[in-house]
N, C-alpha and C positions, 0 to 999 in steps of 0.2 A: 544366837549367832548374829554378829553385827554385819550388816551389808554395806558395801561401798555405795555411796550416794549416786555416783555417776553410773553405776551398774543398774540402777533402778529402771532407767529407760534405755539401757544399752549404750549410753554415751561413753565414748572412749575417754580415758583419762588424759587430761592435758599432759601429755608426758612432759701430786706431788710430793711428789716426794720432795721435801725441802731439806736441805742440808747446809750446815755451816761450811765455809771454805776451809778445807784441810790441805795444808801444803803436801804436794806429792813429790816423791823422789824421782828425778828425771836425769838422764844423762845429758851433759852439756853437748851442744852441737848436734843434737838428735831430736827427732819428733817422737813424743811418747806414743806408745801403742794405743790405738783408740779404744780397745776393749778393756784396758786397764791403765789408769793414770799413774800407778805406783811403779817406780823403777828403782833399781839398786843404786847405791852410792857410786859416784864416779871415782875410781881409784886413780885415774889420770889427773884429777884435779884435787888430790888430797882428801877425797871423800866428801867434798863440799856438796851440800844439798841445793838443788835448783828446783824451785816450785814450778808447777805447771803454769801459773800466772806469769812468773818471770820469764819462762821460756816463750810463752805466747806473746809477751810484750817485746821480746827480742826478735821476733820474726817480722818479716815485711810483707805478709800476704795482703793482697788488695782487699778492698771493702766488700767485694761480692763473694767472698768465701765464707765458710761456715765458722761459727764462733764457739766460745767455751762458756758463755753465760757467767762471766765474771769469775773464772777459775773453778766453777762448779760443773759437774757433769750435767748436760742438758736434760731436762725432764723427759722421761720416756712416754710414749703414747699410752701405754697401759696405765701408767701412774696418773695421767691426766684424765683418763676415761673413768677409772674405777674408784679413785680416791676423792670423789666429789664430796664437797661439804656445802651446806646451805648457809648463806649469809644474807641477812636482811630478807629472808623468805625466798631467796632465789639461788639456784646453783651458780657457783662462781668459778669461771675459768677452767671448766673441765672439758677442754677441747681436745680433739685429736690433732696433735701437731703434725706438720709435715715431718717426714723422717729425716730431713736435714736439721742440724742443730741451729737454734736461733738464740740471739743474744739481746739483752735490753738495749734501749737507745743509749748512745754515747759510748758504747764499748766497741773495741776493735774486734774484727772478725779474724779467725785464724784457720786452722786446718780442719778438714773433714774428719769425722769419726769412722769407726768400722762400718764397712758396707756402703759408704757414701763415696761416690766417684765424682771427680772434678777434673776436667780436661787440662786445666792449667795449674792444678795444685802443685804438681811436682816441681815445675819451673818457678812458681811464685814463692815457694817457701825457701828463704835464704837466711841461714843463721846470721845473727849479728855478732861478729867476732869481737866487737868492743865490749860485749856483755860478759865475756869469759875472762879467766885469769890471764891468759896469754893472748894478747890482741893479734899477734902475728901467727898464731897457730892456724893450720889449714883445716877448714871445715871437713868433717867426716861425711862421706857420701851416705845417702839414704839406703837402708837395707832393701833387698828385693821384696821382702814382705810388705814394707811400708809403701814402696813404689807400686805394688800390686793393689793395695787398698785405695790409693789415691789416683789410680789410673782412670783415664777418661771413660765416659759412657760411649764407647765405640760400638756402633751398631754393626753387627757382624753378618747381617743378611738383608736382602732386599724385601723378602716376604716373611712376615712374622710366623714362626712355627706354631703348630696347634698345641703341642704338649711340651712339658718341661724336659722330657727325655730327648726330644728332637732339639730343643734349645741348647742343652748341654753339649750335644754332639756338634752343633754349629760353633759354639764358643770354643770347644776343644780344637776344632779344625782351624779356627781363626788365629790361634796363637797369641791372643791379646791379653791373656791372664796366665799366671804361673800355675804350677802344679798344686801348690798348697791351696790357692783360691778355688781351683777346680774341685779339689777334694771337699772343700767346705760347701760348694754348690751341691755336689752329689749327696753329701751327708744330709743336708737340710731337705732336699727334695725327697730323698728316701724316707726321712722321718715323717713327713706329711703324707706321703703315699701309703705308708704302712698303717696309717690311722684311718684310711678310707675303707668303705665296704669292700669285701672280698668274696670271691667264689668259694665253694666248698673245698676246692683243691688248693686254696691259698693264693691264687692269682688275683690281682686287682680287678675289681668289677669294671673300672674305667680308668684310663690314664689321667694324670694330673694336668688339667688344662692351663695354658698360658694366658688365655683371654681373661682380663681382669673382671669382667662381668660374670664369668663362670667361676672364677677362683674365689671371689669374695664370699659367696654363701658357703663354700667348702671350709674356708678358714673360720667363718663365724660359727660353724658347727663343732669346731674343735675346742674343748675346754682344757686349759693348761692344768688346772687342779686335778682333773680326772686322770691325766697322764703323768702326774707327779713331776711337772717341770715348773720352774719359776716363771714369773711374768717377764722378767728380763730375758730369759732363754727363749721364750715364745716370741718376744719382740725381735730378737736376733734372727730367728728362723724366718720371720716374715720379711726382715730387711734383706736377707740373701735372695729370697724369691723375687723381691722387687728389683734387686740388682740384675738378676737374670732377665727380667722383663724389659729393663731399660736397654740392655745390651742386645736384645733381639727385636727392638722396635715397637714393643707393645705399649711402653710408657715413654713419654718424652724425656730427654736428658735433663739433668738437674740444672736449674738456672742459678743456684746459689742464693745466698742471702743478699738482698738488694738494699741499698741505702735509700731511704725515703727522701725524695726531692721536694715534696710539697711541705711548706712550713706548717700548714694546718694539721696534716697527718703526723708530722714529727712532733708537734706540740701535744697532740692527743696521746701519742705513745709515751711521751715524757710524763704525762699525768698519771700513768698506771704504776702500780707498785708491786704487783705479783708476777713472778716469773712466767707462770703458765699463761696468764692473761696477756702479758707483753708479747710472748711468742705468737699466740693466736691472733692478736690484734695486728701485729706486724705482717703476718701472712695476708690477712684480709686487706690491710692498707695497701700492700704491694699489688694485690690483684686489682683493687679499685684504681690505683694510680696507672696501671697498665691500660685501663679502660678510659682514662681521663675523667674519673669521677672524684670530686672533692667531698669532704665529710658532709657538708650541708646538702649535697645532692644524693646522698645514699637513700635508697628506697627499699622496701621489702623485696622487690624483684631482683635487686643486686645480691641479696642473700641467696635467692634461688639460683642465680647464675654462678655464685661462688660454690654452692653445693655441687652443681654439675661439674665444675672445675675439679673439685676434690675427688669426685668419682672417677674422672678420666686421668688423673695425674698420680695415682698411687693406689695402695691396697688398704686404705683405712677401713676399719671394721665398724665404726660407730659414727658415721658422718652426720646423722641427724643430731647426735649429742653435741657434735662440734657446732652446728648451726644454732642449736638451742642455747648453748653456753655463750656463743658469740653475741647473740641477741641480748641476753641478760647482762653481759659485761658492757655492751654498748649503752644500754639504757641506764645502767648504774653510773657509768662515766658521765652521762648527761645530767643525772640527778645531782651528782657531787660537783660538777663543773658546768653549770648551765650556760656559761658564756663561751664555751668551747666552739659551738657553732653547728653541731649536728642536730638531727631530728630523731625523736624516739621511733623505735621500730616496734610496732604492735605485733603481738603474737598472731601467727597465722591461724585463722579460725577454721575449725573443722566443720565441714557442711553437715555432719551428722550430730553436731553438738546442739543440744536442745535449748539450753538457757541463753536468752538474749540479754539485752541491756535492761537493767533494773528499772530504768525510766519508762519502759514499755508498759508497765503495770501502773494503775492509779495509786496515788498516795493513800487513798482510803483503804485499799486492800492491804497494804503493808501495816497500816495503823491497826486494823482489825487483827491481823496475824500476830503482831507484837503483843497486843492485849491478851490474846488467847494463850500464848506461850508464857507470858508473865503469870497468868493464873495457873497454868500447868506447873510452873516451877514453884509457886508458893500458893497452894490452894486454900490454906487456912484450915481451921478445925471443923467447920460445918459445911464445907462445899460438897455438893452432891454430884456424883458421877465422876469425880476426879480422884485419882489414887493419892495416897498420903505423901508419896515421894516418887518423883520421876527423875531419873539420872540426867545430867546435862547432855550426855551423848545421845540419849534417846530424844531429848527435846530438839537438839540440833539436827538429828536425822529426820525427824518429822517435819521440821521447818523446811529443809531442802526438798523433801518429797512434795510438800504442798506448793512450793514455789515452782518446781519443775512441772507439776500438774497444771498450774496456771499457764505456763508457757506452751504446754501441749495444746491447750484450748486455743491460744492465740494462733498457733500454727495450723489449726484445723478450722480457721475461719471465724472464730469468735472475736468480737470487738472488745477493745480494752475497757470501754465504759460498761460492759456487761459483767465485769469482774471487780466489784467494789467491796466485797466482803467474803468471808468463808461460807456464808449461806449460798452465795452464787456458785462457789466452787464445788460444794457438796450436794447441790441439787441433783436429782436422778439423771436428768439429761446430760449434765456436765460429767458426772461420774461414769456414765455409760460411754461417753466420748473418750474420756481419759483411758479407761481400761481397754476399750477397743483398739485405740492407737497403740497402747502398750503391747497387746497381743500381736498385732500386725508387725510390730517392730522387733520384738524379742522372742516370740514363741513360734519359731519356725517349725518345730515338730508338733505343734498343736496343743502342747501341754503348758499349763501355767508354770511360771518360775517362782522362786522364792522372792525375787524382787517384785514381781506382780502381787504376790501375797502381802508383802510389806506395804506396798502402795495402797492396796485396798484397805488394809488395817488402819493406816493413817487417815485415810479419807473417812472411814466409818467412825473412828474415834472423834475426829473434828466435828462430824455431823451430830453425834450424840452429845458431846460435851459443850459445844459452843454455838453451832450454827442456828439453833432454834427453828428448825424446819417444822412445818405442819406434820401431824402424826402420819398421814398417808405418805408424804414425801420421804419422811425419815424411814418408814418401813420399806419403801421401794429402794432407797439408797442402801440400807442394811442388807436387803436381799441380793442386790447386785454385788456388794462386797463379799458376802458369804459364799457366792458362787465361785470366787477365785480361790482355788486350792491347788497348791503345788503337790505333785506326787511325792510321797514320803519314801525316799531312798534309805536303805538300811545304813549306809555310810556314804559320805560324799565321795564321788568318783575321783575328783582331783586329789583329795587327801589320800585316798587308797593307792593311787598311782605313785604319789610322792613317798608314802611310807614304804612302798616296795623297794625303794633305794636302799633301805637298811636291812634287807634280806642278805646283803653281802656283809659278812661279819667284819671284814677288813674295813669297809666303809664305816660301819657303826663304831668300831674301835677307834678309828681316827677321829670320828665325830665327837666322841666323849672326851678325847684328849685335845680338842681344838682350842679351848681356852689357854692351856699351857703353851701350845704351839704359837699362838698369836702373841702371848705374853713374852715369850723368848724373843720373838722378832722385835717387839717393842723395846726390850732391853738392848738388843743389838743396835737399833737406831739411836738409843740414848748414848751408847758408848761412842758412836760416831758423831755425836753432837747434834743430831736431828731431834730436838726435844719436842717440837710440835707434832711431828710425825709419830714419835714414840708415845706421846700422850694420847693421840687419836687411837692408835692400836691398843694401848692399855685400856682405854675406855671400852672398846668393843670386846676385848677379852674378858673384862670384868662383867660386862652386861651378859655375855653368854654364860659365864660361871654362875651368876645369880639366877639366870633362867633355868639352868640345869638343876640347881638346888631347890628352887621354888618356881614352877612354870607360870610366871606372871603374864598377863596380857601386855602387849607392847606399850600401851598408854601408861599402865602402872609402872612398868620398867623404866620408861623414859622420865617419869615424874617422881621418882624416888627422892625423898627429901631427908637430908641428914638430921634435921631437927624434929621431924614428925613421924617418920616411917621405919625407924630402926629400934631394936631392943639392945640394951647394953648389959654387961655383967657388972659386978661390983667394982671392978677396976676401970670401968668406962669404955671397955672395948666392945665393938659391935659384934653381936653373936647371932642376930636374927632380924627378920622383917616383920613388921606389924602395921598394917594399913587398915584404918577403920574410919567410920563416919562418912562424910561427904567425899572423901578421897578414894573410896572404893568405886568399882564399876560393876554394872549389871546388878545393882542392888545387893551385892554381897554384904552380909552384915560385918564381916571382918576377914581380912586376908593376913595370914601369918605363916611363917615358916622359918626353920633354922638354917643357918649358913654353915657349910662344911669348913673344916680347918683350912683347906686350900683356898676357898673363897675369902675367908677372913684375912689370910695373909696377903692375898692380892688386893683386897680392899684397903688394908692398912698402908701398903706401899703406894697404891693409887692416890690416896689422900695426901700422903707426904710428898711425893715426887711429881706426879703427873697432873693431878687436878689443878694445881696453881697455873699450869701452862694453858689450861682451857678457860679459866675464869676471865670474863670481860668486865666484871664489876662485883659488887657485893651480892652474894647469892648463897642459899643453903641447899641448892640442888646438887645431888650426887653427880649428875651429868649436866653441867651447865651448858646453855646454848649460846648463840652468838650475841643475843641481846642481854645476857646476864641471867635470864630465867632458865626454865627447863629446856633441854634439847627437844627439838621437834620429834614427835613420836614416829611420824611417817619417815622422816629422814633417818632416824636410828634403825628402824626396821629395814629400810632399803639398803643401808650400808652393811648391816649384819648379813642380809641375804647375799649381797655381792661378795663379801668376804668368805662366806661358806662356799660359794661357787668357785671362788678363786683357789681356795686351799684344797677343796675336796672334789670339785666338779659335780656337785649335786645341787638340786634346787630345794632349798629349805628356808621358810620364813619363820619368824618368831612364833607365830600362832601354831605352826605345825609341830613345834617342840611340845606344846601341850598335848596334842593328839598322840605324838610318839610316846610320851611318858605314860599317859593313861593306857595306851595299847600295850606297852611293856608290862605294866602292872597286871592287866588282865591276861596277858600271855603266860605270866608266871602263876597266876591264880585266878581262874575264871570267876570265883566267888567274891573277889575283892573289889566289887563295884563301889562300895562305900569308901574304900581307901582312895580310889581314883577320883571319886566325887570330892573328897576333902582336899586332895592335892590341887584340883582345878577350881576349888571354891564355888561349886555349883550349888544352887539352892535345891535342885532336884536331881536325883540319880538318872532320871529319864533323859535329861539333857546330856549327861555324860555318855550314856550308852549310845544314844541316837546320833550325836554330832561329833563325838571325839574318840571314843574308845572302840576301835575296830576289833570286835571279838572274833579273832581268827580261830580256826578250829585246832590250831596246833597245841594249845594248852589243854583243851578237853581231850584231844587225841592222846596226849602224853599221859594224862591220868588214866584214861581207858587202857593204855598199854600196860601200865603198872598193875591195874586190877586184873587184867587177863594173865599177866605173868604170875601173879600170886595164885590165881585160880589153877593154872596149869601145873604149878609146883605142888599144889595140894593133891591134884589128881594123880601125879606121878608117885606119890608116897604109897 
């Protein structure tokens, strides 16, 4: 079982939807409904089509109103949070935007969308009669529904109410919104309230609070996939709750989209080319302008202040993701345009993070470390004490363990000049200090962990293979390392809890159908002209389908190569997977498996239609990455986990699929350990049973029931 490197010392990990412009059918002289840009033909004008962009261009809304993003629907918050991609090794533009719509620089602002209130919007929107067929025709008045949607954020009380039930009562008595909007408020509040914990008699355990600090964790606990609603529907629910909070004084009124007055900020905005990055940058630029801060004056503390501003101005669920994406987008802008004038924003260092600057350790230490791992990677025919082959992942894991161990010594008072080689690192006194620090940091229950065992094993191997310690010191180091033994659990607790999600047969049925579900969504995006979004979803659907047919490790899945890892029939069609040699992981001699007809069809369509959209250059990777090579394995695993949670509301990563498949095999037949071992490509069946296959008693109990049934029938004769 591969351990995450940062978990070895308990170090916490450093933690759009795009669409082509499609003309929308709109009634002349009218504002399109914000929840749908599609309108019927205008029979009064001979059935002429008026696009949303044309209509917005014909309005005379001032620049501080909300825009349309060049005729496109503005990206939703959930799309920017969940559809993150990694470019140049960093997440790009996955910010949580303000719930007001934002537009790129140079485009005119227009009307607010559904759920967004603007005090002056109704009076500001004036149809341009010259843009119609009859210049003398009288403009048609706005409907009550539209007037209600663009009504101002009128605060209806002097003291904010504690619950949403009280808030709706105050809004009802104020008469500031019509009956339809009140019904929408009640509907969304009821939906959220019914998803909260309840008493045995069905009554809510606690009313839904209006306080944003109390409401945010409640909304974060609700999973749209679990309740079978779309991300857009979930976004609309939160928008209505926010509108109620604005009308009752919990949140400030909307200021609208502002025009950047600083030439430097406006120039930086013009240098950006992605919609979600533009919107995120505009919000931050407006915040800095309001504080009198120019780009060259921005410091990390301004990001902290902006984070606090986001907390108090809305119901964003992933504010930390916004700040992280903003920092990455800022630094990328400076790399691409160094003459713009800003300063890089370094990542905020976690005080619990162990590893410091690599320059803190002597060059001699790194030279000795590199020599050791070069020998480990290529030991030669006659090397003693070295295995014939060590996988690259094992080498990298041990490298990180030894470097972190050196920094542990520095934090415990050792001088850098005392660490010039692996001999210094693996001496008994150094090993005792490292393991003691690990135990104090991560073993709160007094028992050693698997990370501690892996650390001890790496130190012991380095001492035996390379350090050339005297016999007495080597024996003392080995004794210390052998003392570290983690308790052997029958099955990992976390995996056991996550596998319990599949005890619900409806969840399991939807899980196995998930590749087709995501594939259909990809086809829907393709029909709407969103080819990049369709290609991304098709990639994830195909990856899941392959993982269901052959439960690969996420690294093998991400690094599948069309020229090396697939088997073909006599017609050249791909029918299976075959990974061998250096491309395998965990020293597996060969990894092979057949692909189902469903997966073969998806693969054929993916190669023909979707993969060209993902290519950045010449590559034979099945899933090409941003730089033209293979997609990042961690990124692929993270996106698959996010998609599964969005569609089903359960927590499943790629590695859990391996445990699920082996557990299902042993549920059906407790004696099929060899079959589970072959499916997972383990060298030993002990590994399969201990770490992956949860041998639950249901299979044995079922066979026992059959035996007893036959026995009773014999006795009845």
